[in-house]
C-alpha positions in Angstrom: 36.8 -110.6 -71.7 37.7 -109.8 -75.3 40.1 -111.5 -77.8 42.7 -109.2 -79.3 43.4 -110.5 -82.9 46.6 -108.5 -83.3 48.2 -110.0 -80.1 46.4 -113.3 -80.2 45.5 -113.1 -76.5 42.5 -112.5 -74.5 42.2 -109.2 -72.8 40.5 -108.9 -69.4 38.6 -105.8 -68.5 39.6 -105.2 -64.9 37.2 -103.3 -62.6 38.3 -101.3 -59.6 38.4 -103.4 -56.5 37.7 -102.5 -52.9 40.7 -102.3 -50.6 39.8 -104.3 -47.5 41.5 -103.8 -44.2 44.2 -106.3 -43.4 44.2 -106.2 -39.6 46.5 -108.4 -37.5 45.2 -110.7 -34.8 46.9 -112.0 -31.7 48.9 -115.0 -33.1 49.0 -117.0 -29.9 46.6 -117.3 -27.0 46.3 -119.7 -24.1 43.0 -120.1 -22.2 42.2 -122.0 -19.0 42.1 -121.9 -15.3 45.7 -121.9 -14.0 47.2 -121.2 -17.4 49.2 -118.3 -15.9 51.5 -121.0 -14.4 52.7 -121.8 -18.0 54.0 -118.3 -18.5 57.6 -119.2 -17.7 57.6 -121.9 -20.5 55.9 -119.5 -22.9 58.6 -116.8 -22.4 61.7 -119.1 -22.3 62.1 -119.4 -26.1 61.7 -115.7 -26.5 64.6 -114.8 -24.2 67.5 -113.5 -26.2 70.1 -114.0 -23.5 70.6 -113.4 -19.8 71.3 -109.7 -20.2 68.0 -109.0 -22.1 65.3 -109.1 -19.5 61.6 -109.4 -19.5 60.0 -106.3 -18.0 56.7 -107.0 -16.2 54.3 -104.1 -15.9 51.9 -105.1 -13.1 48.9 -103.5 -11.5 50.1 -102.4 -8.0 47.1 -104.0 -6.4 49.1 -107.2 -6.7 52.2 -105.9 -4.9 53.0 -108.3 -2.1 50.2 -110.6 -3.2 50.4 -114.2 -4.3 50.1 -113.4 -8.0 53.3 -111.3 -7.9 55.2 -114.2 -6.3 54.1 -116.4 -9.2 55.7 -114.3 -11.9 58.5 -116.4 -13.4 61.5 -114.1 -13.0 64.9 -115.1 -14.4 68.2 -113.4 -14.6 67.7 -109.6 -14.4 64.0 -109.6 -15.1 62.2 -106.6 -13.5 58.7 -106.1 -12.1 57.4 -102.5 -12.2 54.2 -102.0 -10.2 51.9 -99.3 -11.6 48.7 -97.8 -10.3 45.7 -98.2 -12.5 43.7 -95.6 -10.6 44.1 -93.2 -13.5 43.9 -93.5 -17.3 47.3 -94.3 -19.0 49.1 -91.2 -20.1 51.6 -90.5 -22.9 53.9 -88.9 -20.3 53.7 -92.1 -18.3 54.7 -94.2 -21.3 57.6 -91.9 -22.1 58.9 -92.1 -18.5 58.8 -95.9 -18.5 60.6 -96.1 -21.9 63.3 -93.6 -20.7 63.8 -95.6 -17.5 64.1 -98.9 -19.4 66.6 -97.4 -21.9 68.8 -96.0 -19.1 68.8 -99.1 -17.1 69.6 -101.6 -19.9 72.1 -101.3 -22.7 70.0 -103.1 -25.2 66.3 -103.8 -25.9 64.6 -106.2 -23.4 63.4 -109.6 -24.5 59.9 -108.4 -24.1 57.2 -106.5 -22.1 54.5 -108.3 -20.2 51.4 -106.4 -19.0 49.5 -107.9 -16.1 46.3 -106.1 -15.0 43.3 -104.4 -16.5 42.9 -102.3 -19.6 45.3 -99.6 -18.2 48.1 -102.1 -17.9 47.3 -103.7 -21.2 47.5 -100.3 -22.9 50.7 -99.3 -21.1 52.4 -102.6 -22.1 51.5 -102.2 -25.7 52.6 -98.6 -25.8 55.9 -99.2 -24.1 56.7 -102.1 -26.4 56.1 -99.8 -29.4 58.1 -96.8 -28.1 61.1 -98.9 -27.3 61.7 -99.4 -31.0 60.2 -96.1 -32.4 61.9 -92.9 -31.6 60.1 -89.8 -30.3 57.4 -89.3 -27.8 54.3 -91.5 -27.6 52.0 -88.5 -28.3 53.5 -88.4 -31.8 51.9 -91.8 -32.5 48.4 -91.1 -31.3 46.3 -91.7 -34.4 46.0 -94.3 -37.1 48.9 -96.2 -38.6 51.7 -93.8 -37.6 54.0 -96.5 -36.2 56.8 -97.4 -38.6 58.8 -100.1 -36.8 57.7 -103.4 -35.2 57.5 -103.3 -31.4 59.4 -105.6 -29.1 57.8 -108.9 -28.2 54.9 -108.2 -25.8 52.4 -110.3 -23.8 49.0 -109.4 -22.3 47.6 -111.0 -19.2 44.2 -109.5 -18.2 43.1 -109.7 -14.6 39.7 -108.2 -15.3 37.4 -108.8 -18.3 35.6 -106.4 -20.6 37.9 -103.8 -22.2 39.0 -106.0 -25.1 42.4 -104.4 -24.8 44.0 -107.8 -24.8 42.9 -108.4 -28.4 42.7 -104.9 -30.0 45.2 -103.1 -32.2 45.0 -99.9 -30.2 46.4 -98.5 -27.0 44.3 -95.6 -25.7 46.4 -92.8 -24.1 45.6 -89.5 -22.5 48.0 -87.0 -24.2 48.8 -83.4 -23.7 46.3 -82.4 -26.4 43.9 -85.3 -26.8 42.8 -88.7 -25.6 43.4 -91.1 -28.5 44.8 -94.5 -29.3 48.0 -95.6 -31.0 46.2 -97.6 -33.7 48.7 -99.7 -35.6 49.5 -103.2 -36.9 52.4 -103.3 -34.4 50.2 -102.7 -31.3 48.6 -106.1 -31.1 50.0 -108.5 -28.5 52.2 -111.4 -29.7 50.8 -113.6 -26.9 47.8 -113.4 -24.6 47.2 -115.5 -21.5 43.6 -115.8 -20.5 43.3 -117.3 -17.0 39.8 -116.8 -15.5 41.2 -117.4 -12.0 43.0 -114.1 -12.2 39.8 -112.2 -12.3 38.7 -113.3 -8.8 38.4 -110.6 -6.2 37.4 -107.8 -8.5 34.9 -105.4 -6.8 31.2 -105.6 -7.9 31.3 -102.1 -9.3 34.5 -102.6 -11.3 33.2 -105.9 -12.6 30.0 -104.1 -13.8 31.7 -101.1 -15.3 34.4 -103.0 -17.1 31.9 -105.7 -18.3 29.6 -102.9 -19.6 32.5 -101.6 -21.7 32.3 -105.0 -23.5 28.5 -104.8 -23.7 28.6 -101.3 -25.2 31.3 -102.4 -27.7 28.7 -104.9 -28.9 25.8 -102.5 -29.1 27.8 -99.9 -30.9 29.4 -102.3 -33.3 26.2 -104.2 -34.2 24.2 -100.9 -34.6 26.9 -99.2 -36.6 27.2 -98.4 -40.3 30.5 -100.2 -40.5 28.8 -103.5 -39.6 29.9 -106.5 -41.7 29.6 -110.3 -41.3 33.0 -110.5 -39.7 32.3 -108.0 -36.9 28.7 -109.2 -36.6 29.7 -112.8 -35.9 31.9 -111.7 -33.0 29.6 -109.0 -31.7 26.6 -111.3 -31.5 28.5 -113.9 -29.6 29.9 -111.3 -27.2 26.4 -109.8 -26.6 25.0 -113.3 -26.0 27.7 -114.0 -23.4 27.1 -110.6 -21.7 23.4 -111.3 -21.3 24.2 -114.7 -19.8 26.7 -113.1 -17.3 24.6 -110.0 -16.3 21.0 -111.3 -16.7 21.4 -115.1 -16.4 21.6 -117.4 -13.4 25.1 -119.0 -13.6 27.8 -119.8 -11.2 30.6 -117.3 -10.3 33.2 -119.6 -11.9 31.2 -119.9 -15.1 30.6 -116.1 -15.1 34.3 -115.4 -15.0 35.0 -117.7 -17.9 32.1 -116.4 -20.0 32.9 -112.7 -19.4 36.6 -113.3 -20.3 35.3 -114.8 -23.6 32.8 -111.9 -24.1 35.7 -109.5 -23.7 37.7 -111.3 -26.3 34.9 -111.5 -28.8 33.8 -107.9 -28.1 37.3 -106.7 -28.9 37.3 -108.7 -32.1 33.9 -107.3 -33.1 35.4 -103.8 -33.3 38.6 -104.9 -35.0 36.9 -104.8 -38.3 34.3 -102.2 -37.5 34.2 -99.4 -34.9 32.6 -98.2 -31.7 30.2 -95.3 -31.5 28.6 -92.5 -29.6 29.3 -93.6 -26.0 33.0 -94.1 -26.7 33.3 -90.9 -28.5 31.8 -89.0 -25.6 33.6 -91.0 -23.0 36.9 -89.7 -24.5 35.8 -86.2 -23.7 35.0 -87.2 -20.0 38.4 -88.9 -19.7 40.4 -86.0 -21.1 38.8 -83.3 -19.0 37.9 -85.1 -15.8 40.2 -88.2 -15.9 37.1 -90.4 -15.7 38.1 -94.0 -16.2 37.1 -95.6 -19.5 34.6 -98.2 -18.2 32.6 -96.0 -15.9 32.8 -93.1 -18.5 31.1 -95.3 -21.1 28.4 -96.2 -18.6 27.8 -92.5 -17.5 27.3 -91.6 -21.1 25.4 -94.6 -22.4 22.6 -94.3 -19.8 21.5 -91.1 -21.7 21.7 -92.4 -25.3 18.2 -93.7 -25.8 17.9 -91.6 -28.9 20.8 -93.6 -30.5 20.6 -97.1 -28.9 17.1 -97.5 -27.5 17.2 -101.3 -27.1 20.7 -101.3 -25.8 20.1 -98.7 -23.2 17.0 -100.6 -22.0 19.1 -103.7 -21.6 21.8 -101.7 -19.8 19.4 -100.4 -17.3 17.9 -103.9 -16.7 21.4 -105.2 -16.0 22.1 -102.2 -13.7 19.0 -102.7 -11.7 19.6 -106.5 -11.4 23.0 -105.9 -9.8 22.0 -102.8 -7.8 24.6 -100.5 -9.4 24.0 -96.8 -8.6 25.6 -94.5 -11.1 27.5 -91.4 -9.7 25.7 -88.2 -10.3 26.7 -84.6 -10.7 30.0 -85.4 -12.4 29.7 -82.5 -14.8 27.6 -80.2 -12.6 30.4 -77.7 -11.7 32.2 -77.5 -15.0 32.9 -74.2 -16.7 31.8 -73.4 -20.3 35.4 -73.8 -21.3 35.6 -77.3 -19.9 32.4 -78.3 -21.7 33.8 -76.8 -24.9 37.0 -78.9 -24.5 35.0 -82.1 -23.9 32.8 -81.5 -26.9 35.9 -80.8 -29.1 37.7 -84.0 -28.0 34.5 -86.0 -28.7 33.9 -84.5 -32.1 37.5 -85.2 -33.1 36.6 -88.9 -33.1 35.4 -88.9 -36.7 35.5 -92.7 -37.4 33.4 -93.4 -34.3 30.8 -90.8 -35.3 30.7 -92.1 -38.9 30.1 -95.6 -37.7 27.3 -94.5 -35.4 25.5 -92.0 -37.7 26.9 -92.4 -41.2 28.9 -90.1 -43.4 26.6 -87.2 -42.8 27.1 -87.3 -39.0 28.1 -83.7 -38.8 24.6 -82.7 -39.9 23.1 -84.8 -37.1 25.3 -84.2 -34.1 26.1 -80.7 -32.9 28.1 -79.2 -30.1 24.9 -78.0 -28.4 23.5 -81.6 -28.5 26.6 -83.1 -27.0 26.8 -80.4 -24.3 23.2 -81.1 -23.4 24.0 -84.8 -22.8 27.2 -84.0 -20.8 25.1 -81.7 -18.5 22.9 -84.7 -17.6 25.9 -86.6 -16.2 
């Protein structure tokens, strides 16, 4: 700081400052057994009027089940049951948006997603496309959304993906599998009711929970690591170990895994994932492999990158008697391998987090193809 005699004031020498990311978080969240029953009270103040409905996008496994009957419908609210057997697609989002626009003369009061990661992503994407013109594939990327979405609520019925807290909605498009990453993607409200995760199959419980575990490993081992992401990642990893290696009750396991999913999603909000996720995108695009199992199929072969994490993963796998499918890529053509590799290598931020700015010198198409051929 210097004194300018002519002006009689002190001059401050400013140095260039780092521009930190200013990410949004879910502004409202309710947690607890039975908290789903408060949904009606939560939505009531958000209703614009009787002709502006809430649209509930619900996993079709709940069709005709008790949960569907507990949804607080009013006026002309609508439930749309959707299969989660496949990864969410841009064409699926566009079809839902077109249907809603044709059926209602104005924007709905909000979109509510009830289900796993697929339903979370569909709810986020539909809420964005209702206020932003064009097809959803036009918004696959980072910060391409211009207008705020309609009010949207996420209610996970399985834990692990972190989709309930993230600012991305991953979609399978005509040319790529990539998320709509934006400040308008994040849910306005999340309802975390551990009771809703009862009845999940053992395999699905493992694969989806391992998505959270792998989030933590990739975030904590990444070059983007910082105190913010580390604090959430370490807590999520601790909870994953309790759930998958500890001796706790089923009820406590549901609660802890739901919190692990939340913290795991937060850990990558200010950092990134890595090799397993980048390669899983390739599997999902070419073969339609669902995200959780795709991460597991890849991660088991990544000792070179995450030796301690892979060892822990295999210990958890053995403890719960999970047998991975084999031969997934055994009959693929060279062209299909090339596409998988291309989709994977397009995930630049993930590779940079995993391997640093010189990642292109470390990872090659041949190396990726060799890993895919093991799956």
